[in-house]
MOPAC internal coordinates of N, CA, C and O (Angstrom, degrees):
PM7 1SCF
backbone

  N    0.0000 0     0.00 0     0.00 0    0    0    0
  C    1.4372 1     0.00 0     0.00 0    1    0    0
  C    1.5263 1   111.05 1     0.00 0    2    1    0
  O    1.2310 1   120.56 1   153.72 1    3    2    1
  N    1.3104 1   116.53 1   -26.28 1    3    2    1
  C    1.4625 1   120.85 1  -178.62 1    5    3    2
  C    1.5285 1   111.17 1   -58.61 1    6    5    3
  O    1.2310 1   120.09 1   143.04 1    7    6    5
  N    1.3228 1   117.44 1   -36.96 1    7    6    5
  C    1.4652 1   119.72 1   179.66 1    9    7    6
  C    1.5291 1   111.72 1   -70.96 1   10    9    7
  O    1.2310 1   119.70 1   155.45 1   11   10    9
  N    1.3287 1   118.18 1   -24.55 1   11   10    9
  C    1.4620 1   122.67 1   178.89 1   13   11   10
  C    1.5346 1   112.52 1   -83.71 1   14   13   11
  O    1.2310 1   120.75 1   148.47 1   15   14   13
  N    1.3318 1   116.16 1   -31.53 1   15   14   13
  C    1.4632 1   121.52 1  -177.41 1   17   15   14
  C    1.5271 1   108.84 1  -134.04 1   18   17   15
  O    1.2310 1   120.34 1  -101.52 1   19   18   17
  N    1.3378 1   116.95 1    78.48 1   19   18   17
  C    1.4671 1   119.40 1   179.35 1   21   19   18
  C    1.5321 1   110.37 1   -59.90 1   22   21   19
  O    1.2310 1   120.82 1   -40.47 1   23   22   21
  N    1.3049 1   116.04 1   139.53 1   23   22   21
  C    1.4534 1   120.93 1   178.83 1   25   23   22
  C    1.5192 1   114.65 1    91.61 1   26   25   23
  O    1.2310 1   119.71 1   173.08 1   27   26   25
  N    1.3132 1   118.16 1    -6.92 1   27   26   25
  C    1.4647 1   120.20 1   179.01 1   29   27   26
  C    1.5269 1   108.97 1   -71.70 1   30   29   27
  O    1.2310 1   120.69 1   -55.16 1   31   30   29
  N    1.3225 1   116.29 1   124.84 1   31   30   29
  C    1.4620 1   121.33 1  -179.84 1   33   31   30
  C    1.5218 1   112.13 1   -99.09 1   34   33   31
  O    1.2310 1   120.22 1   137.46 1   35   34   33
  N    1.3363 1   117.18 1   -42.54 1   35   34   33
  C    1.4661 1   119.77 1  -177.66 1   37   35   34
  C    1.5261 1   110.32 1  -151.92 1   38   37   35
  O    1.2310 1   122.04 1   -24.76 1   39   38   37
  N    1.3224 1   113.70 1   155.24 1   39   38   37
  C    1.4640 1   120.83 1   177.83 1   41   39   38
  C    1.5189 1   108.22 1  -146.87 1   42   41   39
  O    1.2310 1   121.11 1   -52.13 1   43   42   41
  N    1.3314 1   115.47 1   127.87 1   43   42   41
  C    1.4541 1   122.10 1   177.38 1   45   43   42
  C    1.5215 1   107.54 1  -128.18 1   46   45   43
  O    1.2310 1   120.72 1   -52.12 1   47   46   45
  N    1.3340 1   116.23 1   127.88 1   47   46   45
  C    1.4620 1   121.17 1  -178.20 1   49   47   46
  C    1.5268 1   108.82 1  -120.57 1   50   49   47
  O    1.2310 1   120.59 1   -60.59 1   51   50   49
  N    1.3237 1   116.48 1   119.41 1   51   50   49
  C    1.4648 1   122.42 1   174.94 1   53   51   50
  C    1.5170 1   107.56 1   -93.90 1   54   53   51
  O    1.2310 1   121.01 1   -53.71 1   55   54   53
  N    1.3284 1   115.68 1   126.29 1   55   54   53
  C    1.4588 1   121.45 1  -173.19 1   57   55   54
  C    1.5190 1   109.54 1  -117.33 1   58   57   55
  O    1.2310 1   121.13 1   -46.41 1   59   58   57
  N    1.3227 1   115.44 1   133.59 1   59   58   57
  C    1.4668 1   122.74 1   177.54 1   61   59   58
  C    1.5252 1   106.07 1  -127.08 1   62   61   59
  O    1.2310 1   120.93 1   -71.88 1   63   62   61
  N    1.3369 1   115.82 1   108.12 1   63   62   61
  C    1.4597 1   120.76 1  -178.21 1   65   63   62
  C    1.5230 1   108.64 1  -104.13 1   66   65   63
  O    1.2310 1   120.53 1   -53.25 1   67   66   65
  N    1.3304 1   116.58 1   126.75 1   67   66   65
  C    1.4655 1   121.53 1  -173.97 1   69   67   66
  C    1.5158 1   112.79 1  -127.26 1   70   69   67
  O    1.2310 1   122.20 1   -33.18 1   71   70   69
  N    1.3125 1   113.40 1   146.82 1   71   70   69
  C    1.4602 1   122.00 1   170.09 1   73   71   70
  C    1.5190 1   105.47 1  -142.81 1   74   73   71
  O    1.2310 1   120.48 1   -78.21 1   75   74   73
  N    1.3197 1   116.69 1   101.79 1   75   74   73
  C    1.4589 1   119.91 1  -175.07 1   77   75   74
  C    1.5145 1   110.12 1    66.11 1   78   77   75
  O    1.2310 1   120.29 1    50.50 1   79   78   77
  N    1.3159 1   117.06 1  -129.50 1   79   78   77
  C    1.4634 1   121.44 1  -177.40 1   81   79   78
  C    1.5217 1   112.96 1   -86.84 1   82   81   79
  O    1.2310 1   119.79 1   166.89 1   83   82   81
  N    1.3226 1   118.01 1   -13.11 1   83   82   81
  C    1.4623 1   120.16 1  -178.21 1   85   83   82
  C    1.5189 1   110.68 1   -96.29 1   86   85   83
  O    1.2310 1   121.13 1   -28.45 1   87   86   85
  N    1.3132 1   115.45 1   151.55 1   87   86   85
  C    1.4495 1   118.99 1   179.84 1   89   87   86
  C    1.5088 1   112.69 1  -163.51 1   90   89   87
  O    1.2310 1   121.67 1   -10.29 1   91   90   89
  N    1.3167 1   114.40 1   169.71 1   91   90   89
  C    1.4531 1   122.58 1   179.29 1   93   91   90
  C    1.5246 1   107.83 1  -133.80 1   94   93   91
  O    1.2310 1   120.62 1   -45.07 1   95   94   93
  N    1.3294 1   116.41 1   134.93 1   95   94   93
  C    1.4658 1   121.19 1   177.73 1   97   95   94
  C    1.5208 1   108.88 1  -120.15 1   98   97   95
  O    1.2310 1   121.11 1   -39.75 1   99   98   97
  N    1.3283 1   115.49 1   140.25 1   99   98   97
  C    1.4575 1   119.97 1   172.15 1  101   99   98
  C    1.5263 1   109.11 1  -157.84 1  102  101   99
  O    1.2310 1   121.43 1   -14.79 1  103  102  101
  N    1.3139 1   114.86 1   165.21 1  103  102  101
  C    1.4651 1   121.37 1  -179.70 1  105  103  102
  C    1.5106 1   109.02 1  -120.07 1  106  105  103
  O    1.2310 1   121.28 1   -45.25 1  107  106  105
  N    1.3211 1   115.16 1   134.75 1  107  106  105
  C    1.4626 1   121.03 1   178.59 1  109  107  106
  C    1.5305 1   108.08 1  -114.73 1  110  109  107
  O    1.2310 1   121.05 1   -60.00 1  111  110  109
  N    1.3235 1   115.59 1   120.00 1  111  110  109
  C    1.4666 1   121.24 1   174.45 1  113  111  110
  C    1.5214 1   106.82 1   -97.37 1  114  113  111
  O    1.2310 1   121.02 1   -60.37 1  115  114  113
  N    1.3059 1   115.66 1   119.63 1  115  114  113
  C    1.4591 1   121.62 1  -175.04 1  117  115  114
  C    1.5267 1   109.73 1   -87.76 1  118  117  115
  O    1.2310 1   120.50 1   -50.12 1  119  118  117
  N    1.3264 1   116.64 1   129.88 1  119  118  117
  C    1.4631 1   121.91 1   174.40 1  121  119  118
  C    1.5291 1   105.98 1   -82.46 1  122  121  119
  O    1.2310 1   121.18 1   -86.25 1  123  122  121
  N    1.3249 1   115.34 1    93.75 1  123  122  121
  C    1.4591 1   122.89 1  -167.84 1  125  123  122
  C    1.5220 1   113.29 1   -55.84 1  126  125  123
  O    1.2310 1   119.58 1   135.36 1  127  126  125
  N    1.3232 1   118.40 1   -44.64 1  127  126  125
  C    1.4665 1   120.05 1  -174.73 1  129  127  126
  C    1.5254 1   113.07 1   -75.41 1  130  129  127
  O    1.2310 1   119.53 1   173.09 1  131  130  129
  N    1.3399 1   118.51 1    -6.91 1  131  130  129
  C    1.4626 1   121.10 1   179.58 1  133  131  130
  C    1.5261 1   113.45 1  -119.65 1  134  133  131
  O    1.2310 1   120.03 1   167.30 1  135  134  133
  N    1.3250 1   117.55 1   -12.70 1  135  134  133
  C    1.4643 1   120.99 1  -172.02 1  137  135  134
  C    1.5265 1   112.19 1   -82.80 1  138  137  135
  O    1.2310 1   120.51 1   -38.42 1  139  138  137
  N    1.3260 1   116.63 1   141.58 1  139  138  137
  C    1.4665 1   119.76 1   171.68 1  141  139  138
  C    1.5305 1   108.91 1   -75.29 1  142  141  139
  O    1.2310 1   120.37 1   -19.29 1  143  142  141
  N    1.3135 1   116.89 1   160.71 1  143  142  141
  C    1.4610 1   121.90 1   178.66 1  145  143  142
  C    1.5244 1   108.95 1   -84.71 1  146  145  143
  O    1.2310 1   120.95 1  -121.75 1  147  146  145
  N    1.3201 1   115.80 1    58.25 1  147  146  145
  C    1.4550 1   122.44 1  -176.72 1  149  147  146
  C    1.5259 1   108.36 1  -142.75 1  150  149  147
  O    1.2310 1   120.55 1   -54.31 1  151  150  149
  N    1.3303 1   116.55 1   125.69 1  151  150  149
  C    1.4535 1   121.27 1  -176.41 1  153  151  150
  C    1.5237 1   109.57 1  -125.11 1  154  153  151
  O    1.2310 1   121.09 1   -97.66 1  155  154  153
  N    1.3375 1   115.53 1    82.34 1  155  154  153
  C    1.4606 1   122.81 1   178.31 1  157  155  154
  C    1.5162 1   109.44 1  -109.94 1  158  157  155
  O    1.2310 1   120.74 1   -48.29 1  159  158  157
  N    1.3158 1   116.18 1   131.71 1  159  158  157
  C    1.4629 1   121.49 1   177.24 1  161  159  158
  C    1.5207 1   108.31 1  -120.72 1  162  161  159
  O    1.2310 1   119.94 1   -47.63 1  163  162  161
  N    1.3185 1   117.72 1   132.37 1  163  162  161
  C    1.4696 1   118.51 1   175.67 1  165  163  162
  C    1.5220 1   109.43 1   -68.71 1  166  165  163
  O    1.2310 1   120.50 1   -27.23 1  167  166  165
  N    1.3049 1   116.65 1   152.77 1  167  166  165
  C    1.4631 1   120.79 1   174.64 1  169  167  166
  C    1.5221 1   108.04 1   -63.46 1  170  169  167
  O    1.2310 1   120.73 1   -41.04 1  171  170  169
  N    1.3191 1   116.20 1   138.96 1  171  170  169
  C    1.4574 1   121.07 1  -178.44 1  173  171  170
  C    1.5207 1   114.53 1   -79.19 1  174  173  171
  O    1.2310 1   120.29 1   173.47 1  175  174  173
  N    1.3260 1   117.06 1    -6.53 1  175  174  173
  C    1.4584 1   120.00 1   178.62 1  177  175  174
  C    1.5240 1   108.64 1   -92.09 1  178  177  175
  O    1.2310 1   120.25 1   -65.27 1  179  178  177
  N    1.3211 1   117.13 1   114.73 1  179  178  177
  C    1.4685 1   121.10 1  -176.19 1  181  179  178
  C    1.5294 1   112.57 1   -64.85 1  182  181  179
  O    1.2310 1   119.92 1   162.38 1  183  182  181
  N    1.3178 1   117.76 1   -17.62 1  183  182  181
  C    1.4726 1   121.11 1   178.31 1  185  183  182
  C    1.5224 1   112.50 1   -84.30 1  186  185  183
  O    1.2310 1   119.83 1   169.35 1  187  186  185
  N    1.3191 1   117.94 1   -10.65 1  187  186  185
  C    1.4657 1   122.75 1  -175.37 1  189  187  186
  C    1.5283 1   110.56 1   -73.70 1  190  189  187
  O    1.2310 1   121.17 1   -48.14 1  191  190  189
  N    1.3179 1   115.37 1   131.86 1  191  190  189
  C    1.4617 1   121.23 1   177.06 1  193  191  190
  C    1.5309 1   108.92 1  -101.53 1  194  193  191
  O    1.2310 1   120.90 1   -51.22 1  195  194  193
  N    1.3347 1   115.88 1   128.78 1  195  194  193
  C    1.4682 1   122.70 1   176.25 1  197  195  194
  C    1.5205 1   113.83 1    61.99 1  198  197  195
  O    1.2310 1   120.41 1  -149.93 1  199  198  197
  N    1.3170 1   116.82 1    30.07 1  199  198  197
  C    1.4593 1   119.27 1  -178.51 1  201  199  198
  C    1.5086 1   113.08 1  -102.13 1  202  201  199
  O    1.2310 1   121.38 1   -37.00 1  203  202  201
  N    1.3271 1   114.97 1   143.00 1  203  202  201
  C    1.4595 1   122.11 1   173.80 1  205  203  202
  C    1.5188 1   108.54 1  -162.92 1  206  205  203
  O    1.2310 1   121.67 1   -10.95 1  207  206  205
  N    1.3084 1   114.42 1   169.05 1  207  206  205
  C    1.4604 1   121.53 1   177.77 1  209  207  206
  C    1.5244 1   107.11 1  -120.80 1  210  209  207
  O    1.2310 1   120.45 1   -61.03 1  211  210  209
  N    1.3189 1   116.74 1   118.97 1  211  210  209
  C    1.4588 1   121.31 1   179.09 1  213  211  210
  C    1.5255 1   108.37 1  -102.91 1  214  213  211
  O    1.2310 1   120.99 1   -76.20 1  215  214  213
  N    1.3232 1   115.72 1   103.80 1  215  214  213
  C    1.4603 1   122.34 1  -179.18 1  217  215  214
  C    1.5202 1   112.20 1   -97.50 1  218  217  215
  O    1.2310 1   120.37 1  -174.32 1  219  218  217
  N    1.3197 1   116.89 1     5.68 1  219  218  217
  C    1.4612 1   121.88 1  -173.02 1  221  219  218
  C    1.5258 1   113.05 1   -56.37 1  222  221  219
  O    1.2310 1   119.75 1   128.35 1  223  222  221
  N    1.3169 1   118.09 1   -51.65 1  223  222  221
  C    1.4660 1   120.99 1  -174.92 1  225  223  222
  C    1.5289 1   112.50 1   -61.10 1  226  225  223
  O    1.2310 1   118.87 1   127.12 1  227  226  225
  N    1.3426 1   119.77 1   -52.88 1  227  226  225
  C    1.4699 1   117.41 1  -179.50 1  229  227  226
  C    1.5299 1   113.89 1   -66.39 1  230  229  227
  O    1.2310 1   120.22 1   144.63 1  231  230  229
  N    1.3304 1   117.19 1   -35.37 1  231  230  229
  C    1.4702 1   119.39 1   179.90 1  233  231  230
  C    1.5270 1   110.29 1   -68.23 1  234  233  231
  O    1.2310 1   119.92 1   132.24 1  235  234  233
  N    1.3165 1   117.76 1   -47.76 1  235  234  233
  C    1.4718 1   119.84 1  -178.46 1  237  235  234
  C    1.5282 1   111.56 1   -66.86 1  238  237  235
  O    1.2310 1   119.93 1   143.98 1  239  238  237
  N    1.3263 1   117.73 1   -36.02 1  239  238  237
  C    1.4694 1   120.69 1   177.21 1  241  239  238
  C    1.5274 1   109.90 1   -59.88 1  242  241  239
  O    1.2310 1   120.52 1   134.05 1  243  242  241
  N    1.3215 1   116.60 1   -45.95 1  243  242  241
  C    1.4638 1   120.91 1  -179.68 1  245  243  242
  C    1.5299 1   111.52 1   -66.90 1  246  245  243
  O    1.2310 1   120.34 1   138.63 1  247  246  245
  N    1.3330 1   116.96 1   -41.37 1  247  246  245
  C    1.4706 1   120.08 1   179.76 1  249  247  246
  C    1.5218 1   111.48 1   -65.57 1  250  249  247
  O    1.2310 1   120.14 1   138.38 1  251  250  249
  N    1.3196 1   117.35 1   -41.62 1  251  250  249
  C    1.4809 1   120.18 1   178.86 1  253  251  250
  C    1.5247 1   111.54 1   -65.42 1  254  253  251
  O    1.2310 1   120.40 1   153.30 1  255  254  253
  N    1.3330 1   116.84 1   -26.70 1  255  254  253
  C    1.4633 1   121.64 1   176.94 1  257  255  254
  C    1.5329 1   111.56 1   -86.75 1  258  257  255
  O    1.2310 1   120.69 1  -176.90 1  259  258  257
  N    1.3259 1   116.29 1     3.10 1  259  258  257
  C    1.4699 1   124.02 1  -179.52 1  261  259  258
  C    1.5255 1   112.57 1    57.44 1  262  261  259
  O    1.2310 1   120.54 1  -143.40 1  263  262  261
  N    1.3295 1   116.57 1    36.60 1  263  262  261
  C    1.4581 1   120.38 1   174.74 1  265  263  262
  C    1.5252 1   108.59 1   -72.13 1  266  265  263
  O    1.2310 1   120.40 1   -40.64 1  267  266  265
  N    1.3139 1   116.84 1   139.36 1  267  266  265
  C    1.4568 1   120.50 1  -178.58 1  269  267  266
  C    1.5265 1   112.31 1   -94.31 1  270  269  267
  O    1.2310 1   120.48 1   160.61 1  271  270  269
  N    1.3170 1   116.68 1   -19.39 1  271  270  269
  C    1.4603 1   121.80 1   178.31 1  273  271  270
  C    1.5229 1   107.77 1  -145.38 1  274  273  271
  O    1.2310 1   120.44 1   -50.04 1  275  274  273
  N    1.3221 1   116.77 1   129.96 1  275  274  273
  C    1.4608 1   120.37 1   179.84 1  277  275  274
  C    1.5133 1   110.00 1  -157.08 1  278  277  275
  O    1.2310 1   120.64 1   -19.10 1  279  278  277
  N    1.3252 1   116.38 1   160.90 1  279  278  277
  C    1.4479 1   121.49 1  -179.08 1  281  279  278
  C    1.5309 1   110.10 1  -144.26 1  282  281  279
  O    1.2310 1   121.50 1   -11.80 1  283  282  281
  N    1.3155 1   114.74 1   168.20 1  283  282  281
  C    1.4566 1   120.62 1   179.18 1  285  283  282
  C    1.5107 1   110.17 1  -173.46 1  286  285  283
  O    1.2310 1   121.22 1     3.49 1  287  286  285
  N    1.3347 1   115.28 1  -176.51 1  287  286  285
  C    1.4608 1   120.18 1   178.95 1  289  287  286
  C    1.5216 1   109.22 1  -151.30 1  290  289  287
  O    1.2310 1   121.41 1   -17.11 1  291  290  289
  N    1.3314 1   114.91 1   162.89 1  291  290  289
  C    1.4574 1   121.38 1   179.36 1  293  291  290
  C    1.5192 1   108.40 1  -152.05 1  294  293  291
  O    1.2310 1   120.70 1   -43.68 1  295  294  293
  N    1.3363 1   116.26 1   136.32 1  295  294  293
  C    1.4644 1   122.05 1   176.12 1  297  295  294
  C    1.5131 1   109.49 1   -98.11 1  298  297  295
  O    1.2310 1   120.77 1   -41.65 1  299  298  297
  N    1.3274 1   116.14 1   138.35 1  299  298  297
  C    1.4584 1   121.39 1   178.08 1  301  299  298
  C    1.5264 1   109.29 1   -69.18 1  302  301  299
  O    1.2310 1   121.02 1   -45.17 1  303  302  301
  N    1.3202 1   115.66 1   134.83 1  303  302  301
  C    1.4599 1   121.00 1   179.83 1  305  303  302
  C    1.5299 1   111.47 1  -102.05 1  306  305  303
  O    1.2310 1   120.44 1  -169.09 1  307  306  305
  N    1.3422 1   116.77 1    10.91 1  307  306  305
  C    1.4622 1   120.82 1   177.90 1  309  307  306
  C    1.5211 1   110.71 1   -76.19 1  310  309  307
  O    1.2310 1   121.18 1     7.92 1  311  310  309
  N    1.3265 1   115.35 1  -172.08 1  311  310  309
  C    1.4649 1   118.92 1  -178.03 1  313  311  310
  C    1.5257 1   112.04 1  -133.87 1  314  313  311
  O    1.2310 1   122.07 1   -29.97 1  315  314  313
  N    1.3176 1   113.64 1   150.03 1  315  314  313
  C    1.4616 1   122.89 1   173.96 1  317  315  314
  C    1.5226 1   105.59 1  -114.24 1  318  317  315
  O    1.2310 1   121.18 1   -91.75 1  319  318  317
  N    1.3176 1   115.35 1    88.25 1  319  318  317
  C    1.4677 1   119.71 1  -173.67 1  321  319  318
  C    1.5136 1   108.86 1    66.05 1  322  321  319
  O    1.2310 1   119.35 1    52.22 1  323  322  321
  N    1.3282 1   118.85 1  -127.78 1  323  322  321
  C    1.4596 1   120.74 1  -178.98 1  325  323  322
  C    1.5356 1   113.78 1   -81.81 1  326  325  323
  O    1.2310 1   119.73 1   171.24 1  327  326  325
  N    1.3237 1   118.11 1    -8.76 1  327  326  325
  C    1.4605 1   121.96 1  -176.71 1  329  327  326
  C    1.5245 1   111.64 1  -101.60 1  330  329  327
  O    1.2310 1   121.11 1   -25.97 1  331  330  329
  N    1.3201 1   115.48 1   154.03 1  331  330  329
  C    1.4629 1   121.10 1   174.74 1  333  331  330
  C    1.5252 1   109.32 1   -70.50 1  334  333  331
  O    1.2310 1   120.56 1   -34.61 1  335  334  333
  N    1.3065 1   116.54 1   145.39 1  335  334  333
  C    1.4650 1   120.60 1  -179.86 1  337  335  334
  C    1.5311 1   109.82 1   -67.84 1  338  337  335
  O    1.2310 1   120.14 1   118.54 1  339  338  337
  N    1.3068 1   117.33 1   -61.46 1  339  338  337
  C    1.4601 1   121.07 1   176.87 1  341  339  338
  C    1.5139 1   115.48 1    73.71 1  342  341  339
  O    1.2310 1   119.46 1  -172.56 1  343  342  341
  N    1.3285 1   118.64 1     7.44 1  343  342  341
  C    1.4698 1   121.16 1   177.57 1  345  343  342
  C    1.5254 1   107.46 1   -61.64 1  346  345  343
  O    1.2310 1   119.93 1   -41.63 1  347  346  345
  N    1.3174 1   117.74 1   138.37 1  347  346  345
  C    1.4567 1   121.84 1  -173.77 1  349  347  346
  C    1.5260 1   110.83 1  -115.35 1  350  349  347
  O    1.2310 1   121.24 1   -44.20 1  351  350  349
  N    1.3255 1   115.24 1   135.80 1  351  350  349
  C    1.4587 1   122.70 1   174.28 1  353  351  350
  C    1.5266 1   108.08 1  -110.19 1  354  353  351
  O    1.2310 1   121.00 1   -52.66 1  355  354  353
  N    1.3203 1   115.68 1   127.34 1  355  354  353
  C    1.4673 1   122.09 1   171.87 1  357  355  354
  C    1.5249 1   105.91 1  -110.55 1  358  357  355
  O    1.2310 1   120.69 1   -39.64 1  359  358  357
  N    1.3195 1   116.30 1   140.36 1  359  358  357
  C    1.4614 1   118.21 1   177.77 1  361  359  358
  C    1.5173 1   111.29 1  -134.71 1  362  361  359
  O    1.2310 1   121.56 1   -31.82 1  363  362  361
  N    1.3283 1   114.63 1   148.18 1  363  362  361
  C    1.4560 1   124.26 1   172.43 1  365  363  362
  C    1.5100 1   105.91 1  -124.58 1  366  365  363
  O    1.2310 1   120.60 1   -49.39 1  367  366  365
  N    1.3236 1   116.46 1   130.61 1  367  366  365
  C    1.4536 1   120.00 1  -177.38 1  369  367  366
  C    1.5135 1   111.15 1  -126.11 1  370  369  367
  O    1.2310 1   121.59 1   -31.24 1  371  370  369
  N    1.3337 1   114.57 1   148.76 1  371  370  369
  C    1.4567 1   122.15 1   176.39 1  373  371  370
  C    1.5229 1   106.87 1  -129.87 1  374  373  371
  O    1.2310 1   120.96 1   -53.24 1  375  374  373
  N    1.3311 1   115.78 1   126.76 1  375  374  373
  C    1.4686 1   121.31 1  -179.80 1  377  375  374
  C    1.5213 1   110.05 1  -123.80 1  378  377  375
  O    1.2310 1   121.30 1   -31.26 1  379  378  377
  N    1.3135 1   115.12 1   148.74 1  379  378  377
  C    1.4658 1   121.20 1   175.07 1  381  379  378
  C    1.5253 1   107.59 1  -124.50 1  382  381  379
  O    1.2310 1   121.23 1   -37.04 1  383  382  381
  N    1.3340 1   115.26 1   142.96 1  383  382  381
  C    1.4630 1   121.97 1  -177.80 1  385  383  382
  C    1.5218 1   109.75 1  -127.34 1  386  385  383
  O    1.2310 1   121.41 1   -22.23 1  387  386  385
  N    1.3176 1   114.91 1   157.77 1  387  386  385
  C    1.4644 1   119.75 1   172.18 1  389  387  386
  C    1.5117 1   108.47 1   -68.25 1  390  389  387
  O    1.2310 1   120.46 1   -35.88 1  391  390  389
  N    1.3401 1   116.73 1   144.12 1  391  390  389
  C    1.4887 1   118.79 1   177.79 1  393  391  390
  C    1.5133 1   111.31 1   -67.09 1  394  393  391
  O    1.2310 1   120.10 1   180.00 1  395  394  393

């Protein structure tokens, strides 16, 4: 990721994944000098087929713009049997850059 966003020192992403009233929260601290520029999260519902959350585009757009705080969301496009999964991930990120 360092080659994609020169000057990036740290990145922390707080993730809140929801399905109706239930949800899971966690924080991911990215090891900037070793991480690929790819932000894919598997769907948190074990029954979901072919589901994931691709946060790559909004995260990389914000990092390339040197934003220090940004957020976004993504809906799972997988399926739960004949129905769409629709589980939603919201994220808040904080980045630090070299001056």
